[in-house]
mmCIF file of the N, C-alpha and C atoms, coordinates in Angstrom:
data_MODEL
# 
_entry.id   MODEL 
# 
loop_
_atom_site.group_PDB 
_atom_site.id 
_atom_site.type_symbol 
_atom_site.label_atom_id 
_atom_site.label_alt_id 
_atom_site.label_comp_id 
_atom_site.label_asym_id 
_atom_site.label_entity_id 
_atom_site.label_seq_id 
_atom_site.pdbx_PDB_ins_code 
_atom_site.Cartn_x 
_atom_site.Cartn_y 
_atom_site.Cartn_z 
_atom_site.occupancy 
_atom_site.B_iso_or_equiv 
_atom_site.pdbx_formal_charge 
_atom_site.auth_seq_id 
_atom_site.auth_comp_id 
_atom_site.auth_asym_id 
_atom_site.auth_atom_id 
_atom_site.pdbx_PDB_model_num 
ATOM 1   N N  . MET A 1 1  ? -49.433 -19.008 -4.121  1.00 0.00 ? 1  MET A N  1 
ATOM 2   C CA . MET A 1 1  ? -48.146 -19.639 -3.895  1.00 0.00 ? 1  MET A CA 1 
ATOM 3   C C  . MET A 1 1  ? -47.529 -20.095 -5.213  1.00 0.00 ? 1  MET A C  1 
ATOM 4   N N  . GLU A 1 2  ? -48.373 -20.581 -6.114  1.00 0.00 ? 2  GLU A N  1 
ATOM 5   C CA . GLU A 1 2  ? -47.875 -21.042 -7.404  1.00 0.00 ? 2  GLU A CA 1 
ATOM 6   C C  . GLU A 1 2  ? -47.274 -19.878 -8.191  1.00 0.00 ? 2  GLU A C  1 
ATOM 7   N N  . ASN A 1 3  ? -47.872 -18.699 -8.071  1.00 0.00 ? 3  ASN A N  1 
ATOM 8   C CA . ASN A 1 3  ? -47.355 -17.529 -8.764  1.00 0.00 ? 3  ASN A CA 1 
ATOM 9   C C  . ASN A 1 3  ? -45.949 -17.187 -8.267  1.00 0.00 ? 3  ASN A C  1 
ATOM 10  N N  . LEU A 1 4  ? -45.729 -17.288 -6.970  1.00 0.00 ? 4  LEU A N  1 
ATOM 11  C CA . LEU A 1 4  ? -44.418 -17.017 -6.396  1.00 0.00 ? 4  LEU A CA 1 
ATOM 12  C C  . LEU A 1 4  ? -43.398 -18.037 -6.888  1.00 0.00 ? 4  LEU A C  1 
ATOM 13  N N  . THR A 1 5  ? -43.786 -19.304 -6.973  1.00 0.00 ? 5  THR A N  1 
ATOM 14  C CA . THR A 1 5  ? -42.897 -20.347 -7.473  1.00 0.00 ? 5  THR A CA 1 
ATOM 15  C C  . THR A 1 5  ? -42.546 -20.096 -8.927  1.00 0.00 ? 5  THR A C  1 
ATOM 16  N N  . THR A 1 6  ? -43.528 -19.714 -9.716  1.00 0.00 ? 6  THR A N  1 
ATOM 17  C CA . THR A 1 6  ? -43.297 -19.416 -11.129 1.00 0.00 ? 6  THR A CA 1 
ATOM 18  C C  . THR A 1 6  ? -42.342 -18.234 -11.275 1.00 0.00 ? 6  THR A C  1 
ATOM 19  N N  . MET A 1 7  ? -42.545 -17.204 -10.483 1.00 0.00 ? 7  MET A N  1 
ATOM 20  C CA . MET A 1 7  ? -41.676 -16.030 -10.539 1.00 0.00 ? 7  MET A CA 1 
ATOM 21  C C  . MET A 1 7  ? -40.244 -16.398 -10.135 1.00 0.00 ? 7  MET A C  1 
ATOM 22  N N  . PHE A 1 8  ? -40.094 -17.248 -9.136  1.00 0.00 ? 8  PHE A N  1 
ATOM 23  C CA . PHE A 1 8  ? -38.766 -17.664 -8.696  1.00 0.00 ? 8  PHE A CA 1 
ATOM 24  C C  . PHE A 1 8  ? -38.059 -18.457 -9.793  1.00 0.00 ? 8  PHE A C  1 
ATOM 25  N N  . LYS A 1 9  ? -38.774 -19.352 -10.464 1.00 0.00 ? 9  LYS A N  1 
ATOM 26  C CA . LYS A 1 9  ? -38.185 -20.139 -11.550 1.00 0.00 ? 9  LYS A CA 1 
ATOM 27  C C  . LYS A 1 9  ? -37.756 -19.236 -12.701 1.00 0.00 ? 9  LYS A C  1 
ATOM 28  N N  . GLN A 1 10 ? -38.575 -18.236 -13.018 1.00 0.00 ? 10 GLN A N  1 
ATOM 29  C CA . GLN A 1 10 ? -38.215 -17.296 -14.076 1.00 0.00 ? 10 GLN A CA 1 
ATOM 30  C C  . GLN A 1 10 ? -36.974 -16.488 -13.684 1.00 0.00 ? 10 GLN A C  1 
ATOM 31  N N  . PHE A 1 11 ? -36.901 -16.112 -12.424 1.00 0.00 ? 11 PHE A N  1 
ATOM 32  C CA . PHE A 1 11 ? -35.747 -15.356 -11.941 1.00 0.00 ? 11 PHE A CA 1 
ATOM 33  C C  . PHE A 1 11 ? -34.465 -16.180 -12.062 1.00 0.00 ? 11 PHE A C  1 
ATOM 34  N N  . ILE A 1 12 ? -34.548 -17.461 -11.742 1.00 0.00 ? 12 ILE A N  1 
ATOM 35  C CA . ILE A 1 12 ? -33.375 -18.339 -11.813 1.00 0.00 ? 12 ILE A CA 1 
ATOM 36  C C  . ILE A 1 12 ? -32.930 -18.519 -13.262 1.00 0.00 ? 12 ILE A C  1 
ATOM 37  N N  . ARG A 1 13 ? -33.877 -18.627 -14.193 1.00 0.00 ? 13 ARG A N  1 
ATOM 38  C CA . ARG A 1 13 ? -33.553 -18.836 -15.599 1.00 0.00 ? 13 ARG A CA 1 
ATOM 39  C C  . ARG A 1 13 ? -33.106 -17.561 -16.308 1.00 0.00 ? 13 ARG A C  1 
ATOM 40  N N  . ASP A 1 14 ? -33.427 -16.420 -15.761 1.00 0.00 ? 14 ASP A N  1 
ATOM 41  C CA . ASP A 1 14 ? -33.120 -15.142 -16.403 1.00 0.00 ? 14 ASP A CA 1 
ATOM 42  C C  . ASP A 1 14 ? -31.613 -14.883 -16.356 1.00 0.00 ? 14 ASP A C  1 
ATOM 43  N N  . GLU A 1 15 ? -31.005 -14.737 -17.525 1.00 0.00 ? 15 GLU A N  1 
ATOM 44  C CA . GLU A 1 15 ? -29.567 -14.486 -17.603 1.00 0.00 ? 15 GLU A CA 1 
ATOM 45  C C  . GLU A 1 15 ? -29.268 -13.085 -18.128 1.00 0.00 ? 15 GLU A C  1 
ATOM 46  N N  . GLU A 1 16 ? -30.245 -12.232 -18.166 1.00 0.00 ? 16 GLU A N  1 
ATOM 47  C CA . GLU A 1 16 ? -30.044 -10.874 -18.649 1.00 0.00 ? 16 GLU A CA 1 
ATOM 48  C C  . GLU A 1 16 ? -29.153 -10.113 -17.671 1.00 0.00 ? 16 GLU A C  1 
ATOM 49  N N  . GLY A 1 17 ? -28.119 -9.508  -18.176 1.00 0.00 ? 17 GLY A N  1 
ATOM 50  C CA . GLY A 1 17 ? -27.194 -8.766  -17.338 1.00 0.00 ? 17 GLY A CA 1 
ATOM 51  C C  . GLY A 1 17 ? -26.005 -9.580  -16.863 1.00 0.00 ? 17 GLY A C  1 
ATOM 52  N N  . VAL A 1 18 ? -26.073 -10.886 -16.991 1.00 0.00 ? 18 VAL A N  1 
ATOM 53  C CA . VAL A 1 18 ? -24.974 -11.735 -16.534 1.00 0.00 ? 18 VAL A CA 1 
ATOM 54  C C  . VAL A 1 18 ? -23.728 -11.485 -17.377 1.00 0.00 ? 18 VAL A C  1 
ATOM 55  N N  . THR A 1 19 ? -23.904 -11.304 -18.679 1.00 0.00 ? 19 THR A N  1 
ATOM 56  C CA . THR A 1 19 ? -22.766 -11.071 -19.563 1.00 0.00 ? 19 THR A CA 1 
ATOM 57  C C  . THR A 1 19 ? -22.051 -9.784  -19.191 1.00 0.00 ? 19 THR A C  1 
ATOM 58  N N  . ALA A 1 20 ? -22.803 -8.739  -18.900 1.00 0.00 ? 20 ALA A N  1 
ATOM 59  C CA . ALA A 1 20 ? -22.190 -7.466  -18.515 1.00 0.00 ? 20 ALA A CA 1 
ATOM 60  C C  . ALA A 1 20 ? -21.399 -7.615  -17.220 1.00 0.00 ? 20 ALA A C  1 
ATOM 61  N N  . ILE A 1 21 ? -21.925 -8.363  -16.286 1.00 0.00 ? 21 ILE A N  1 
ATOM 62  C CA . ILE A 1 21 ? -21.214 -8.593  -15.024 1.00 0.00 ? 21 ILE A CA 1 
ATOM 63  C C  . ILE A 1 21 ? -19.929 -9.383  -15.277 1.00 0.00 ? 21 ILE A C  1 
ATOM 64  N N  . GLU A 1 22 ? -20.004 -10.383 -16.148 1.00 0.00 ? 22 GLU A N  1 
ATOM 65  C CA . GLU A 1 22 ? -18.814 -11.168 -16.471 1.00 0.00 ? 22 GLU A CA 1 
ATOM 66  C C  . GLU A 1 22 ? -17.750 -10.294 -17.124 1.00 0.00 ? 22 GLU A C  1 
ATOM 67  N N  . TYR A 1 23 ? -18.158 -9.446  -18.063 1.00 0.00 ? 23 TYR A N  1 
ATOM 68  C CA . TYR A 1 23 ? -17.197 -8.540  -18.702 1.00 0.00 ? 23 TYR A CA 1 
ATOM 69  C C  . TYR A 1 23 ? -16.594 -7.580  -17.683 1.00 0.00 ? 23 TYR A C  1 
ATOM 70  N N  . GLY A 1 24 ? -17.387 -7.119  -16.752 1.00 0.00 ? 24 GLY A N  1 
ATOM 71  C CA . GLY A 1 24 ? -16.875 -6.239  -15.703 1.00 0.00 ? 24 GLY A CA 1 
ATOM 72  C C  . GLY A 1 24 ? -15.844 -6.934  -14.832 1.00 0.00 ? 24 GLY A C  1 
ATOM 73  N N  . LEU A 1 25 ? -16.111 -8.179  -14.471 1.00 0.00 ? 25 LEU A N  1 
ATOM 74  C CA . LEU A 1 25 ? -15.153 -8.940  -13.664 1.00 0.00 ? 25 LEU A CA 1 
ATOM 75  C C  . LEU A 1 25 ? -13.862 -9.208  -14.433 1.00 0.00 ? 25 LEU A C  1 
ATOM 76  N N  . ILE A 1 26 ? -13.987 -9.519  -15.718 1.00 0.00 ? 26 ILE A N  1 
ATOM 77  C CA . ILE A 1 26 ? -12.799 -9.746  -16.545 1.00 0.00 ? 26 ILE A CA 1 
ATOM 78  C C  . ILE A 1 26 ? -11.977 -8.465  -16.649 1.00 0.00 ? 26 ILE A C  1 
ATOM 79  N N  . ALA A 1 27 ? -12.646 -7.326  -16.866 1.00 0.00 ? 27 ALA A N  1 
ATOM 80  C CA . ALA A 1 27 ? -11.941 -6.044  -16.954 1.00 0.00 ? 27 ALA A CA 1 
ATOM 81  C C  . ALA A 1 27 ? -11.233 -5.717  -15.642 1.00 0.00 ? 27 ALA A C  1 
ATOM 82  N N  . ALA A 1 28 ? -11.880 -5.990  -14.523 1.00 0.00 ? 28 ALA A N  1 
ATOM 83  C CA . ALA A 1 28 ? -11.256 -5.735  -13.221 1.00 0.00 ? 28 ALA A CA 1 
ATOM 84  C C  . ALA A 1 28 ? -10.030 -6.624  -13.023 1.00 0.00 ? 28 ALA A C  1 
ATOM 85  N N  . LEU A 1 29 ? -10.127 -7.877  -13.428 1.00 0.00 ? 29 LEU A N  1 
ATOM 86  C CA . LEU A 1 29 ? -8.995  -8.793  -13.304 1.00 0.00 ? 29 LEU A CA 1 
ATOM 87  C C  . LEU A 1 29 ? -7.830  -8.337  -14.174 1.00 0.00 ? 29 LEU A C  1 
ATOM 88  N N  . ILE A 1 30 ? -8.126  -7.915  -15.395 1.00 0.00 ? 30 ILE A N  1 
ATOM 89  C CA . ILE A 1 30 ? -7.079  -7.417  -16.287 1.00 0.00 ? 30 ILE A CA 1 
ATOM 90  C C  . ILE A 1 30 ? -6.418  -6.181  -15.684 1.00 0.00 ? 30 ILE A C  1 
ATOM 91  N N  . ALA A 1 31 ? -7.211  -5.289  -15.094 1.00 0.00 ? 31 ALA A N  1 
ATOM 92  C CA . ALA A 1 31 ? -6.659  -4.080  -14.471 1.00 0.00 ? 31 ALA A CA 1 
ATOM 93  C C  . ALA A 1 31 ? -5.726  -4.439  -13.321 1.00 0.00 ? 31 ALA A C  1 
ATOM 94  N N  . VAL A 1 32 ? -6.101  -5.412  -12.516 1.00 0.00 ? 32 VAL A N  1 
ATOM 95  C CA . VAL A 1 32 ? -5.249  -5.837  -11.396 1.00 0.00 ? 32 VAL A CA 1 
ATOM 96  C C  . VAL A 1 32 ? -3.930  -6.405  -11.914 1.00 0.00 ? 32 VAL A C  1 
ATOM 97  N N  . VAL A 1 33 ? -3.993  -7.197  -12.971 1.00 0.00 ? 33 VAL A N  1 
ATOM 98  C CA . VAL A 1 33 ? -2.777  -7.780  -13.547 1.00 0.00 ? 33 VAL A CA 1 
ATOM 99  C C  . VAL A 1 33 ? -1.873  -6.683  -14.100 1.00 0.00 ? 33 VAL A C  1 
ATOM 100 N N  . ILE A 1 34 ? -2.458  -5.704  -14.795 1.00 0.00 ? 34 ILE A N  1 
ATOM 101 C CA . ILE A 1 34 ? -1.665  -4.604  -15.351 1.00 0.00 ? 34 ILE A CA 1 
ATOM 102 C C  . ILE A 1 34 ? -1.008  -3.800  -14.235 1.00 0.00 ? 34 ILE A C  1 
ATOM 103 N N  . ILE A 1 35 ? -1.752  -3.491  -13.193 1.00 0.00 ? 35 ILE A N  1 
ATOM 104 C CA . ILE A 1 35 ? -1.195  -2.722  -12.072 1.00 0.00 ? 35 ILE A CA 1 
ATOM 105 C C  . ILE A 1 35 ? -0.040  -3.483  -11.421 1.00 0.00 ? 35 ILE A C  1 
ATOM 106 N N  . ALA A 1 36 ? -0.208  -4.774  -11.215 1.00 0.00 ? 36 ALA A N  1 
ATOM 107 C CA . ALA A 1 36 ? 0.858   -5.576  -10.602 1.00 0.00 ? 36 ALA A CA 1 
ATOM 108 C C  . ALA A 1 36 ? 2.089   -5.628  -11.505 1.00 0.00 ? 36 ALA A C  1 
ATOM 109 N N  . ALA A 1 37 ? 1.875   -5.767  -12.815 1.00 0.00 ? 37 ALA A N  1 
ATOM 110 C CA . ALA A 1 37 ? 3.000   -5.830  -13.750 1.00 0.00 ? 37 ALA A CA 1 
ATOM 111 C C  . ALA A 1 37 ? 3.751   -4.507  -13.797 1.00 0.00 ? 37 ALA A C  1 
ATOM 112 N N  . VAL A 1 38 ? 3.026   -3.402  -13.853 1.00 0.00 ? 38 VAL A N  1 
ATOM 113 C CA . VAL A 1 38 ? 3.668   -2.087  -13.900 1.00 0.00 ? 38 VAL A CA 1 
ATOM 114 C C  . VAL A 1 38 ? 4.448   -1.833  -12.612 1.00 0.00 ? 38 VAL A C  1 
ATOM 115 N N  . GLN A 1 39 ? 3.890   -2.227  -11.491 1.00 0.00 ? 39 GLN A N  1 
ATOM 116 C CA . GLN A 1 39 ? 4.583   -2.041  -10.217 1.00 0.00 ? 39 GLN A CA 1 
ATOM 117 C C  . GLN A 1 39 ? 5.871   -2.867  -10.182 1.00 0.00 ? 39 GLN A C  1 
ATOM 118 N N  . ALA A 1 40 ? 5.811   -4.105  -10.633 1.00 0.00 ? 40 ALA A N  1 
ATOM 119 C CA . ALA A 1 40 ? 6.999   -4.963  -10.634 1.00 0.00 ? 40 ALA A CA 1 
ATOM 120 C C  . ALA A 1 40 ? 8.061   -4.419  -11.584 1.00 0.00 ? 40 ALA A C  1 
ATOM 121 N N  . ILE A 1 41 ? 7.639   -3.974  -12.760 1.00 0.00 ? 41 ILE A N  1 
ATOM 122 C CA . ILE A 1 41 ? 8.586   -3.408  -13.723 1.00 0.00 ? 41 ILE A CA 1 
ATOM 123 C C  . ILE A 1 41 ? 9.206   -2.138  -13.161 1.00 0.00 ? 41 ILE A C  1 
ATOM 124 N N  . GLY A 1 42 ? 8.401   -1.308  -12.508 1.00 0.00 ? 42 GLY A N  1 
ATOM 125 C CA . GLY A 1 42 ? 8.909   -0.072  -11.919 1.00 0.00 ? 42 GLY A CA 1 
ATOM 126 C C  . GLY A 1 42 ? 9.958   -0.334  -10.855 1.00 0.00 ? 42 GLY A C  1 
ATOM 127 N N  . GLU A 1 43 ? 9.732   -1.338  -10.023 1.00 0.00 ? 43 GLU A N  1 
ATOM 128 C CA . GLU A 1 43 ? 10.702  -1.674  -8.981  1.00 0.00 ? 43 GLU A CA 1 
ATOM 129 C C  . GLU A 1 43 ? 12.009  -2.177  -9.587  1.00 0.00 ? 43 GLU A C  1 
ATOM 130 N N  . ARG A 1 44 ? 11.905  -3.008  -10.630 1.00 0.00 ? 44 ARG A N  1 
ATOM 131 C CA . ARG A 1 44 ? 13.116  -3.516  -11.290 1.00 0.00 ? 44 ARG A CA 1 
ATOM 132 C C  . ARG A 1 44 ? 13.861  -2.385  -11.984 1.00 0.00 ? 44 ARG A C  1 
ATOM 133 N N  . LEU A 1 45 ? 13.127  -1.489  -12.631 1.00 0.00 ? 45 LEU A N  1 
ATOM 134 C CA . LEU A 1 45 ? 13.746  -0.362  -13.323 1.00 0.00 ? 45 LEU A CA 1 
ATOM 135 C C  . LEU A 1 45 ? 14.428  0.571   -12.328 1.00 0.00 ? 45 LEU A C  1 
ATOM 136 N N  . ASN A 1 46 ? 13.797  0.801   -11.205 1.00 0.00 ? 46 ASN A N  1 
ATOM 137 C CA . ASN A 1 46 ? 14.397  1.627   -10.160 1.00 0.00 ? 46 ASN A CA 1 
ATOM 138 C C  . ASN A 1 46 ? 15.697  0.995   -9.661  1.00 0.00 ? 46 ASN A C  1 
ATOM 139 N N  . GLY A 1 47 ? 15.689  -0.304  -9.455  1.00 0.00 ? 47 GLY A N  1 
ATOM 140 C CA . GLY A 1 47 ? 16.905  -1.006  -9.036  1.00 0.00 ? 47 GLY A CA 1 
ATOM 141 C C  . GLY A 1 47 ? 18.013  -0.899  -10.072 1.00 0.00 ? 47 GLY A C  1 
ATOM 142 N N  . THR A 1 48 ? 17.643  -0.986  -11.346 1.00 0.00 ? 48 THR A N  1 
ATOM 143 C CA . THR A 1 48 ? 18.628  -0.859  -12.418 1.00 0.00 ? 48 THR A CA 1 
ATOM 144 C C  . THR A 1 48 ? 19.258  0.524   -12.417 1.00 0.00 ? 48 THR A C  1 
ATOM 145 N N  . PHE A 1 49 ? 18.444  1.562   -12.288 1.00 0.00 ? 49 PHE A N  1 
ATOM 146 C CA . PHE A 1 49 ? 18.978  2.922   -12.268 1.00 0.00 ? 49 PHE A CA 1 
ATOM 147 C C  . PHE A 1 49 ? 19.834  3.170   -11.027 1.00 0.00 ? 49 PHE A C  1 
ATOM 148 N N  . GLU A 1 50 ? 19.467  2.581   -9.906  1.00 0.00 ? 50 GLU A N  1 
ATOM 149 C CA . GLU A 1 50 ? 20.299  2.716   -8.707  1.00 0.00 ? 50 GLU A CA 1 
ATOM 150 C C  . GLU A 1 50 ? 21.653  2.042   -8.905  1.00 0.00 ? 50 GLU A C  1 
ATOM 151 N N  . THR A 1 51 ? 21.665  0.892   -9.572  1.00 0.00 ? 51 THR A N  1 
ATOM 152 C CA . THR A 1 51 ? 22.920  0.204   -9.864  1.00 0.00 ? 51 THR A CA 1 
ATOM 153 C C  . THR A 1 51 ? 23.796  1.050   -10.776 1.00 0.00 ? 51 THR A C  1 
ATOM 154 N N  . ILE A 1 52 ? 23.196  1.634   -11.798 1.00 0.00 ? 52 ILE A N  1 
ATOM 155 C CA . ILE A 1 52 ? 23.943  2.504   -12.714 1.00 0.00 ? 52 ILE A CA 1 
ATOM 156 C C  . ILE A 1 52 ? 24.476  3.720   -11.970 1.00 0.00 ? 52 ILE A C  1 
ATOM 157 N N  . ARG A 1 53 ? 23.632  4.330   -11.135 1.00 0.00 ? 53 ARG A N  1 
ATOM 158 C CA . ARG A 1 53 ? 24.052  5.503   -10.368 1.00 0.00 ? 53 ARG A CA 1 
ATOM 159 C C  . ARG A 1 53 ? 25.238  5.173   -9.475  1.00 0.00 ? 53 ARG A C  1 
ATOM 160 N N  . ASP A 1 54 ? 25.184  4.036   -8.816  1.00 0.00 ? 54 ASP A N  1 
ATOM 161 C CA . ASP A 1 54 ? 26.261  3.651   -7.910  1.00 0.00 ? 54 ASP A CA 1 
ATOM 162 C C  . ASP A 1 54 ? 27.547  3.316   -8.666  1.00 0.00 ? 54 ASP A C  1 
ATOM 163 N N  . ALA A 1 55 ? 27.431  2.867   -9.916  1.00 0.00 ? 55 ALA A N  1 
ATOM 164 C CA . ALA A 1 55 ? 28.607  2.510   -10.705 1.00 0.00 ? 55 ALA A CA 1 
ATOM 165 C C  . ALA A 1 55 ? 29.308  3.738   -11.273 1.00 0.00 ? 55 ALA A C  1 
ATOM 166 N N  . LEU A 1 56 ? 28.617  4.837   -11.421 1.00 0.00 ? 56 LEU A N  1 
ATOM 167 C CA . LEU A 1 56 ? 29.225  6.048   -11.963 1.00 0.00 ? 56 LEU A CA 1 
ATOM 168 C C  . LEU A 1 56 ? 30.090  6.718   -10.907 1.00 0.00 ? 56 LEU A C  1 
ATOM 169 N N  . PRO A 1 57 ? 31.173  7.390   -11.339 1.00 0.00 ? 57 PRO A N  1 
ATOM 170 C CA . PRO A 1 57 ? 32.017  8.083   -10.369 1.00 0.00 ? 57 PRO A CA 1 
ATOM 171 C C  . PRO A 1 57 ? 31.240  9.197   -9.675  1.00 0.00 ? 57 PRO A C  1 
ATOM 172 N N  . GLY A 1 58 ? 31.291  9.209   -8.362  1.00 0.00 ? 58 GLY A N  1 
ATOM 173 C CA . GLY A 1 58 ? 30.575  10.220  -7.587  1.00 0.00 ? 58 GLY A CA 1 
ATOM 174 C C  . GLY A 1 58 ? 29.073  10.041  -7.623  1.00 0.00 ? 58 GLY A C  1 
ATOM 175 N N  . GLY A 1 59 ? 28.616  8.862   -7.976  1.00 0.00 ? 59 GLY A N  1 
ATOM 176 C CA . GLY A 1 59 ? 27.185  8.629   -8.152  1.00 0.00 ? 59 GLY A CA 1 
ATOM 177 C C  . GLY A 1 59 ? 26.374  8.727   -6.887  1.00 0.00 ? 59 GLY A C  1 
ATOM 178 N N  . GLY A 1 60 ? 26.929  8.335   -5.772  1.00 0.00 ? 60 GLY A N  1 
ATOM 179 C CA . GLY A 1 60 ? 26.147  8.344   -4.549  1.00 0.00 ? 60 GLY A CA 1 
ATOM 180 C C  . GLY A 1 60 ? 26.334  9.591   -3.702  1.00 0.00 ? 60 GLY A C  1 
ATOM 181 N N  . ALA A 1 61 ? 27.164  10.560  -4.161  1.00 0.00 ? 61 ALA A N  1 
ATOM 182 C CA . ALA A 1 61 ? 27.513  11.707  -3.327  1.00 0.00 ? 61 ALA A CA 1 
ATOM 183 C C  . ALA A 1 61 ? 26.765  12.966  -3.724  1.00 0.00 ? 61 ALA A C  1 
ATOM 184 N N  . GLY A 1 62 ? 25.578  12.847  -4.223  1.00 0.00 ? 62 GLY A N  1 
ATOM 185 C CA . GLY A 1 62 ? 24.793  14.031  -4.575  1.00 0.00 ? 62 GLY A CA 1 
ATOM 186 C C  . GLY A 1 62 ? 25.322  14.735  -5.803  1.00 0.00 ? 62 GLY A C  1 
ATOM 187 N N  . ALA A 1 63 ? 25.836  14.007  -6.745  1.00 0.00 ? 63 ALA A N  1 
ATOM 188 C CA . ALA A 1 63 ? 26.378  14.602  -7.958  1.00 0.00 ? 63 ALA A CA 1 
ATOM 189 C C  . ALA A 1 63 ? 25.286  15.342  -8.703  1.00 0.00 ? 63 ALA A C  1 
ATOM 190 N N  . GLY A 1 64 ? 25.658  16.464  -9.270  1.00 0.00 ? 64 GLY A N  1 
ATOM 191 C CA . GLY A 1 64 ? 24.703  17.230  -10.058 1.00 0.00 ? 64 GLY A CA 1 
ATOM 192 C C  . GLY A 1 64 ? 24.036  18.331  -9.281  1.00 0.00 ? 64 GLY A C  1 
ATOM 193 N N  . ALA A 1 65 ? 24.250  18.429  -8.001  1.00 0.00 ? 65 ALA A N  1 
ATOM 194 C CA . ALA A 1 65 ? 23.625  19.479  -7.210  1.00 0.00 ? 65 ALA A CA 1 
ATOM 195 C C  . ALA A 1 65 ? 24.490  20.727  -7.264  1.00 0.00 ? 65 ALA A C  1 
ATOM 196 N N  . GLY A 1 66 ? 23.861  21.856  -7.431  1.00 0.00 ? 66 GLY A N  1 
ATOM 197 C CA . GLY A 1 66 ? 24.613  23.102  -7.459  1.00 0.00 ? 66 GLY A CA 1 
ATOM 198 C C  . GLY A 1 66 ? 23.702  24.254  -7.818  1.00 0.00 ? 66 GLY A C  1 
ATOM 199 N N  . ALA A 1 67 ? 24.226  25.477  -7.638  1.00 0.00 ? 67 ALA A N  1 
ATOM 200 C CA . ALA A 1 67 ? 23.419  26.665  -7.896  1.00 0.00 ? 67 ALA A CA 1 
ATOM 201 C C  . ALA A 1 67 ? 23.280  26.943  -9.376  1.00 0.00 ? 67 ALA A C  1 
ATOM 202 N N  . GLY A 1 68 ? 24.265  26.591  -10.163 1.00 0.00 ? 68 GLY A N  1 
ATOM 203 C CA . GLY A 1 68 ? 24.186  26.812  -11.595 1.00 0.00 ? 68 GLY A CA 1 
ATOM 204 C C  . GLY A 1 68 ? 24.552  28.230  -12.006 1.00 0.00 ? 68 GLY A C  1 
ATOM 205 N N  . ALA A 1 69 ? 25.059  29.026  -11.107 1.00 0.00 ? 69 ALA A N  1 
ATOM 206 C CA . ALA A 1 69 ? 25.442  30.400  -11.441 1.00 0.00 ? 69 ALA A CA 1 
ATOM 207 C C  . ALA A 1 69 ? 26.868  30.417  -11.958 1.00 0.00 ? 69 ALA A C  1 
ATOM 208 N N  . GLY A 1 70 ? 27.112  31.267  -12.912 1.00 0.00 ? 70 GLY A N  1 
ATOM 209 C CA . GLY A 1 70 ? 28.464  31.386  -13.442 1.00 0.00 ? 70 GLY A CA 1 
ATOM 210 C C  . GLY A 1 70 ? 28.523  32.523  -14.442 1.00 0.00 ? 70 GLY A C  1 
ATOM 211 N N  . ALA A 1 71 ? 29.711  32.977  -14.718 1.00 0.00 ? 71 ALA A N  1 
ATOM 212 C CA . ALA A 1 71 ? 29.887  34.066  -15.674 1.00 0.00 ? 71 ALA A CA 1 
ATOM 213 C C  . ALA A 1 71 ? 30.347  33.487  -16.988 1.00 0.00 ? 71 ALA A C  1 
ATOM 214 N N  . GLY A 1 72 ? 29.688  33.871  -18.035 1.00 0.00 ? 72 GLY A N  1 
ATOM 215 C CA . GLY A 1 72 ? 30.064  33.415  -19.361 1.00 0.00 ? 72 GLY A CA 1 
ATOM 216 C C  . GLY A 1 72 ? 30.634  34.568  -20.166 1.00 0.00 ? 72 GLY A C  1 
ATOM 217 N N  . ALA A 1 73 ? 31.070  34.285  -21.367 1.00 0.00 ? 73 ALA A N  1 
ATOM 218 C CA . ALA A 1 73 ? 31.611  35.328  -22.235 1.00 0.00 ? 73 ALA A CA 1 
ATOM 219 C C  . ALA A 1 73 ? 30.520  36.330  -22.560 1.00 0.00 ? 73 ALA A C  1 
ATOM 220 N N  . GLY A 1 74 ? 30.815  37.587  -22.438 1.00 0.00 ? 74 GLY A N  1 
ATOM 221 C CA . GLY A 1 74 ? 29.860  38.638  -22.754 1.00 0.00 ? 74 GLY A CA 1 
ATOM 222 C C  . GLY A 1 74 ? 28.909  38.951  -21.624 1.00 0.00 ? 74 GLY A C  1 
ATOM 223 N N  . ALA A 1 75 ? 29.197  38.464  -20.447 1.00 0.00 ? 75 ALA A N  1 
ATOM 224 C CA . ALA A 1 75 ? 28.276  38.717  -19.347 1.00 0.00 ? 75 ALA A CA 1 
ATOM 225 C C  . ALA A 1 75 ? 28.521  40.005  -18.659 1.00 0.00 ? 75 ALA A C  1 
# 
């Protein structure tokens, strides 16, 4: 029984690997913050481009769509 108690005390005092786990948790937290920031910036940027599109003449009516065929000089 004493051997089991000694092993348990050693296990509690052992901090090997704790630093790696802490670094992993910090990296995961940083990744979550970056993902949230990029998503928020993307939504704001999308809203800005929609505002610009709506402000341009013919912006909301499918401007820019077409076949692109035409006859040029020398054709």
